[in-house]
LOKOLTOR-802877 format. One record per residue: x, y, z of N, C-alpha, C, CB in turn. Coordinates in pm, whole numbers. Glycine has a CB too. Example, Ala and Ser with C-alpha at 12.3 -4.5 7.8 and 13.67 -1.06 7.14 Angstrom:
% LOKOLTOR-802877
+--------+--------+--------+--------+--------+--------+--------+--------+--------+--------+--------+--------+
!    nc1 !    nc2 !    nc3 !   cac1 !   cac2 !   cac3 !    cc1 !    cc2 !    cc3 !   cbc1 !   cbc2 !   cbc3 !
+--------+--------+--------+--------+--------+--------+--------+--------+--------+--------+--------+--------+
!   1319 !   -569 !    780 !   1230 !   -450 !    780 !   1320 !   -330 !    780 !   1131 !   -447 !    905 !
!   1285 !   -225 !    708 !   1367 !   -106 !    714 !   1290 !      3 !    787 !   1408 !    -60 !    572 !
+--------+--------+--------+--------+--------+--------+--------+--------+--------+--------+--------+--------+
% end
This chain:
% LOKOLTOR-802877
+--------+--------+--------+--------+--------+--------+--------+--------+--------+--------+--------+--------+
!    nc1 !    nc2 !    nc3 !   cac1 !   cac2 !   cac3 !    cc1 !    cc2 !    cc3 !   cbc1 !   cbc2 !   cbc3 !
+--------+--------+--------+--------+--------+--------+--------+--------+--------+--------+--------+--------+
! -13270 !   2802 !  -6666 ! -13158 !   2695 !  -6690 ! -13023 !   2752 !  -6662 ! -13158 !   2641 !  -6841 !
! -12941 !   2630 !  -6528 ! -12828 !   2676 !  -6474 ! -12709 !   2634 !  -6616 ! -12804 !   2594 !  -6307 !
! -12637 !   2671 !  -6682 ! -12545 !   2657 !  -6738 ! -12435 !   2587 !  -6635 ! -12520 !   2777 !  -6797 !
! -12412 !   2490 !  -6757 ! -12307 !   2372 !  -6675 ! -12165 !   2374 !  -6741 ! -12369 !   2196 !  -6692 !
! -12068 !   2415 !  -6636 ! -11940 !   2427 !  -6711 ! -11940 !   2333 !  -6813 ! -11820 !   2409 !  -6628 !
! -11837 !   2375 !  -6943 ! -11787 !   2300 !  -7031 ! -11713 !   2174 !  -6965 ! -11705 !   2381 !  -7111 !
! -11717 !   2054 !  -7015 ! -11609 !   1922 !  -6973 ! -11454 !   1984 !  -7040 ! -11669 !   1734 !  -7072 !
! -11424 !   1914 !  -6927 ! -11246 !   1931 !  -6978 ! -11154 !   1825 !  -7018 ! -11159 !   1984 !  -6867 !
! -11125 !   1852 !  -7108 ! -11051 !   1692 !  -7172 ! -10968 !   1667 !  -7134 ! -11009 !   1661 !  -7296 !
! -10879 !   1830 !  -7041 ! -10764 !   1771 !  -6990 ! -10789 !   1726 !  -6834 ! -10644 !   1874 !  -7007 !
! -10882 !   1728 !  -6806 ! -10909 !   1709 !  -6650 ! -10799 !   1559 !  -6622 ! -11117 !   1675 !  -6613 !
! -10863 !   1491 !  -6689 ! -10784 !   1377 !  -6645 ! -10640 !   1321 !  -6682 ! -10857 !   1288 !  -6671 !
! -10587 !   1444 !  -6746 ! -10462 !   1347 !  -6855 ! -10335 !   1386 !  -6706 ! -10400 !   1459 !  -7098 !
! -10268 !   1272 !  -6775 ! -10114 !   1235 !  -6689 ! -10036 !   1390 !  -6734 ! -10000 !   1049 !  -6772 !
!  -9937 !   1424 !  -6640 !  -9871 !   1545 !  -6681 !  -9758 !   1567 !  -6577 !  -9974 !   1670 !  -6689 !
!  -9667 !   1643 !  -6645 !  -9509 !   1629 !  -6604 !  -9483 !   1723 !  -6626 !  -9412 !   1543 !  -6658 !
!  -9374 !   1813 !  -6553 !  -9315 !   1921 !  -6574 !  -9217 !   1924 !  -6650 !  -9287 !   1967 !  -6485 !
!  -9173 !   1997 !  -6720 !  -9085 !   1966 !  -6833 !  -8925 !   2070 !  -6783 !  -9181 !   2022 !  -7008 !
!  -8823 !   2089 !  -6719 !  -8720 !   2176 !  -6682 !  -8717 !   2222 !  -6799 !  -8594 !   2130 !  -6624 !
!  -8646 !   2348 !  -6802 !  -8614 !   2427 !  -6879 !  -8453 !   2331 !  -6955 !  -8605 !   2582 !  -6791 !
!  -8367 !   2291 !  -6842 !  -8248 !   2208 !  -6922 !  -8319 !   2113 !  -7019 !  -8143 !   2112 !  -6815 !
!  -8430 !   2023 !  -6999 !  -8510 !   1987 !  -7097 !  -8585 !   2014 !  -7209 !  -8554 !   1962 !  -7063 !
!  -8616 !   2089 !  -7212 !  -8672 !   2120 !  -7342 !  -8583 !   2219 !  -7417 !  -8812 !   2175 !  -7327 !
!  -8568 !   2084 !  -7513 !  -8502 !   2105 !  -7646 !  -8536 !   2157 !  -7773 !  -8471 !   2013 !  -7677 !
!  -8688 !   2162 !  -7783 !  -8763 !   2189 !  -7919 !  -8819 !   2283 !  -7838 !  -8862 !   2074 !  -8007 !
!  -8866 !   2340 !  -8018 !  -8989 !   2448 !  -8025 !  -9149 !   2387 !  -8028 !  -8968 !   2537 !  -8172 !
!  -9277 !   2412 !  -7954 !  -9358 !   2342 !  -7908 !  -9523 !   2457 !  -7922 !  -9289 !   2291 !  -7752 !
!  -9605 !   2396 !  -7946 !  -9737 !   2511 !  -7953 !  -9802 !   2490 !  -7838 !  -9853 !   2496 !  -8078 !
!  -9855 !   2602 !  -7786 !  -9941 !   2564 !  -7689 ! -10049 !   2584 !  -7704 !  -9924 !   2599 !  -7593 !
! -10140 !   2491 !  -7674 ! -10285 !   2453 !  -7736 ! -10363 !   2568 !  -7643 ! -10346 !   2262 !  -7708 !
! -10293 !   2660 !  -7530 ! -10412 !   2746 !  -7486 ! -10429 !   2870 !  -7470 ! -10446 !   2720 !  -7392 !
! -10309 !   2920 !  -7546 ! -10282 !   3056 !  -7632 ! -10233 !   3053 !  -7775 ! -10180 !   3137 !  -7565 !
! -10193 !   2930 !  -7822 ! -10151 !   2951 !  -7973 ! -10002 !   2995 !  -7989 ! -10245 !   3067 !  -8043 !
!  -9945 !   3017 !  -7896 !  -9818 !   3063 !  -7908 !  -9711 !   2998 !  -7872 !  -9809 !   3160 !  -7858 !
!  -9579 !   3008 !  -7941 !  -9444 !   2889 !  -7916 !  -9426 !   2921 !  -7794 !  -9289 !   2897 !  -8007 !
!  -9370 !   2762 !  -7737 !  -9305 !   2734 !  -7646 !  -9145 !   2728 !  -7692 !  -9366 !   2620 !  -7594 !
!  -9088 !   2833 !  -7646 !  -8905 !   2836 !  -7692 !  -8815 !   2710 !  -7650 !  -8816 !   2974 !  -7605 !
!  -8745 !   2679 !  -7696 !  -8675 !   2575 !  -7619 !  -8565 !   2650 !  -7488 !  -8582 !   2480 !  -7742 !
!  -8549 !   2576 !  -7430 !  -8504 !   2650 !  -7264 !  -8604 !   2677 !  -7198 !  -8426 !   2791 !  -7256 !
!  -8735 !   2672 !  -7199 !  -8861 !   2743 !  -7131 !  -8915 !   2637 !  -7087 !  -8963 !   2829 !  -7215 !
!  -8913 !   2587 !  -6942 !  -8986 !   2484 !  -6903 !  -9129 !   2534 !  -6930 !  -8955 !   2444 !  -6759 !
!  -9233 !   2426 !  -6891 !  -9364 !   2404 !  -6925 !  -9440 !   2252 !  -6883 !  -9361 !   2427 !  -7075 !
!  -9517 !   2243 !  -6920 !  -9601 !   2126 !  -6867 !  -9639 !   2037 !  -7003 !  -9748 !   2185 !  -6781 !
!  -9631 !   1918 !  -6994 !  -9658 !   1791 !  -7032 !  -9811 !   1767 !  -7013 !  -9571 !   1693 !  -6953 !
!  -9887 !   1715 !  -7141 ! -10030 !   1626 !  -7054 ! -10019 !   1525 !  -7187 ! -10237 !   1735 !  -7023 !
! -10066 !   1432 !  -7125 ! -10133 !   1366 !  -7233 ! -10245 !   1251 !  -7138 ! -10002 !   1282 !  -7348 !
! -10343 !   1257 !  -7221 ! -10530 !   1244 !  -7222 ! -10504 !   1049 !  -7173 ! -10646 !   1289 !  -7465 !
! -10577 !   1035 !  -7073 ! -10587 !    871 !  -7064 ! -10599 !    833 !  -7229 ! -10746 !    810 !  -6959 !
! -10586 !    653 !  -7268 ! -10635 !    628 !  -7374 ! -10606 !    708 !  -7488 ! -10743 !    622 !  -7354 !
! -10465 !    819 !  -7493 ! -10468 !    912 !  -7668 ! -10370 !    942 !  -7637 ! -10570 !   1047 !  -7730 !
! -10276 !    848 !  -7623 ! -10125 !    934 !  -7601 ! -10068 !   1035 !  -7732 !  -9990 !    805 !  -7578 !
! -10166 !    961 !  -7841 ! -10067 !   1068 !  -7970 ! -10150 !   1160 !  -7927 ! -10062 !   1042 !  -8171 !
! -10232 !   1214 !  -7842 ! -10313 !   1356 !  -7844 ! -10202 !   1437 !  -7753 ! -10495 !   1352 !  -7765 !
! -10099 !   1436 !  -7697 !  -9974 !   1465 !  -7614 !  -9953 !   1606 !  -7629 !  -9844 !   1384 !  -7658 !
! -10023 !   1683 !  -7562 !  -9954 !   1855 !  -7629 !  -9853 !   1917 !  -7460 ! -10163 !   2027 !  -7682 !
!  -9775 !   2016 !  -7544 !  -9674 !   2098 !  -7431 !  -9761 !   2232 !  -7413 !  -9490 !   2140 !  -7498 !
!  -9774 !   2263 !  -7291 !  -9830 !   2358 !  -7219 !  -9796 !   2420 !  -7142 !  -9896 !   2340 !  -7180 !
!  -9781 !   2579 !  -7180 !  -9680 !   2723 !  -7081 !  -9805 !   2685 !  -6938 !  -9698 !   2981 !  -7184 !
!  -9677 !   2675 !  -6834 !  -9776 !   2623 !  -6686 !  -9928 !   2724 !  -6685 !  -9662 !   2669 !  -6498 !
!  -9925 !   2885 !  -6715 ! -10042 !   2956 !  -6676 ! -10113 !   2920 !  -6752 ! -10047 !   3083 !  -6668 !
! -10118 !   2903 !  -6866 ! -10208 !   2865 !  -6960 ! -10267 !   2696 !  -6923 ! -10127 !   2883 !  -7110 !
! -10202 !   2636 !  -6887 ! -10242 !   2498 !  -6851 ! -10336 !   2504 !  -6691 ! -10084 !   2398 !  -6840 !
! -10279 !   2628 !  -6599 ! -10323 !   2638 !  -6462 ! -10491 !   2688 !  -6527 ! -10213 !   2768 !  -6346 !
! -10442 !   2770 !  -6611 ! -10621 !   2905 !  -6650 ! -10741 !   2816 !  -6764 ! -10549 !   3119 !  -6798 !
! -10676 !   2715 !  -6830 ! -10770 !   2649 !  -6922 ! -10887 !   2642 !  -6868 ! -10734 !   2523 !  -6963 !
! -10941 !   2613 !  -6769 ! -11104 !   2626 !  -6762 ! -11140 !   2750 !  -6745 ! -11174 !   2551 !  -6652 !
! -11070 !   2853 !  -6749 ! -11106 !   2978 !  -6778 ! -11135 !   3087 !  -6836 ! -11087 !   2997 !  -6760 !
! -11052 !   3024 !  -6968 ! -11010 !   3123 !  -7080 ! -11021 !   2970 !  -7224 ! -10798 !   3219 !  -7036 !
! -11031 !   3073 !  -7306 ! -11028 !   2957 !  -7440 ! -10924 !   3037 !  -7519 ! -11197 !   2928 !  -7546 !
! -10842 !   2945 !  -7571 ! -10729 !   2947 !  -7658 ! -10781 !   3119 !  -7775 ! -10722 !   2751 !  -7757 !
! -10653 !   3142 !  -7781 ! -10644 !   3249 !  -7802 ! -10623 !   3260 !  -7995 ! -10532 !   3297 !  -7697 !
! -10674 !   3286 !  -8071 ! -10628 !   3315 !  -8202 ! -10497 !   3389 !  -8184 ! -10733 !   3397 !  -8284 !
! -10440 !   3328 !  -8314 ! -10327 !   3381 !  -8393 ! -10328 !   3460 !  -8437 ! -10285 !   3339 !  -8466 !
+--------+--------+--------+--------+--------+--------+--------+--------+--------+--------+--------+--------+
% end
């Protein structure tokens, strides 16, 4: 039996790019479990129907989320 790719929970998420000058806080990226420091451009993803699950991602982690799992701290 062929393996099915895992469902991407974030596939339908609304995304927007945060410019470095807009990034005023430190966030934890769910893709790599590392900090996104202030002044770093990144992506905010909001799943449909679940605004409380909004997450901030490094751009590379967002783009590679289908091919790798989260990194342990």
